[in-house]
C-alpha positions, 0 to 999 in steps of 0.5 A: 264713826264719831261715836267710836272710843279711841282704840289707841287709848285702850291698847295703851291701857292694855299694854300698861297693865300687861307691863305692870303685871309682868314687872310685879310678877318677875321683879326681884323684890316680888319673886324673892319674897314669893320664893321664900314664902311658905305654903301657909302664907297667902302671898304666893297665891296673891302673887300668881293670881295678880299676874294672871288677872293682869294679863287676861285684863290686858288681852281683853282691852286690846281685843276690845280696841281691835273689835271696835276699830273693825266694827267702825270700818266695816259698820258691823253690828256684830263686831260692835256688840262683841266689842261692848261685851269685851268692855263689859267683861273687863269692867266686871273683872275690875269692880271685884278687884277694886272691892277686894283692895278696900276689903283686904287693904293690908293683906298683901303688906301683912303677908309680905312682912310675915315672910320677912319676920319668919326668916329673920326669927329663923336666923336669929334662933339659928345663925347657921340656918340656910335662911341666912342667905335668904335674909341677906338677899332680902336686905340687899334687894330692899336696901334695909337692915334688920328690924326693931326687936325686943330681943337684945341679940339682933345686932349679931344677926344684922352684922352677918346679913346686912350689906356693909352700907346698911349694917350700921344704919339702925333707922332702916327697919326692914318691916317699914321699908317693905311696907312703904315699898309695897304701899307705893306699888299698890297705889300705882296699881290701883290708880291704873285700875281706877283709870281703866274702870273709868275708860271701861264705862266710857267704852261701853257707853260709846260702843252702845251709841255706835251700835244704835248708830249703825242699826238706825242708819241701816234701817233708814237706808231701807226706807223708800225701797219697795218691791213690785209683786 
């Protein structure tokens, strides 16, 4: 029993990942950009894939914790092996996710800023466009106002779409605000994933020790017992 990884840790990790995935999927900033993005933009695909990956990962962690607890109480090699499989499955999912972050480090930020850039230019070219309401919603959600542009007519766009408190704040470039906001969020996400990877290795090692402990204890109990024929 002493080899059992603390199930509560993995349950808390699972709940944390599920909470963060839900906030990312249903949060105002993310849903707003996802709803506005065009089919050709990769943000909407990333938005949904990240949510489903996070939910599946959290369920796997919680299941692994429950199996480990049951395996210790019942001293079952089968349940211990199933717990190890869940830890290994989560680990195999986390490694590609971490690698994707490093190989596509700016894809999420770029796709999100592309959405804003597209909406902004649509409004600039056509002030009566229905995109103006979407641009206003982005400005209100991110508390920013416009962007630095080589064109000279951006002030008119900003006056029509920016919140009153931000309309004259020329320093609040929306592209910079969106990039900074998403960078902080992604740092939080992958810090949590990094911690989870470490605990997955911990879980796999200790469930292996638990399996061998149960196995050898079972064999020792059979020593000295003979059947008279």
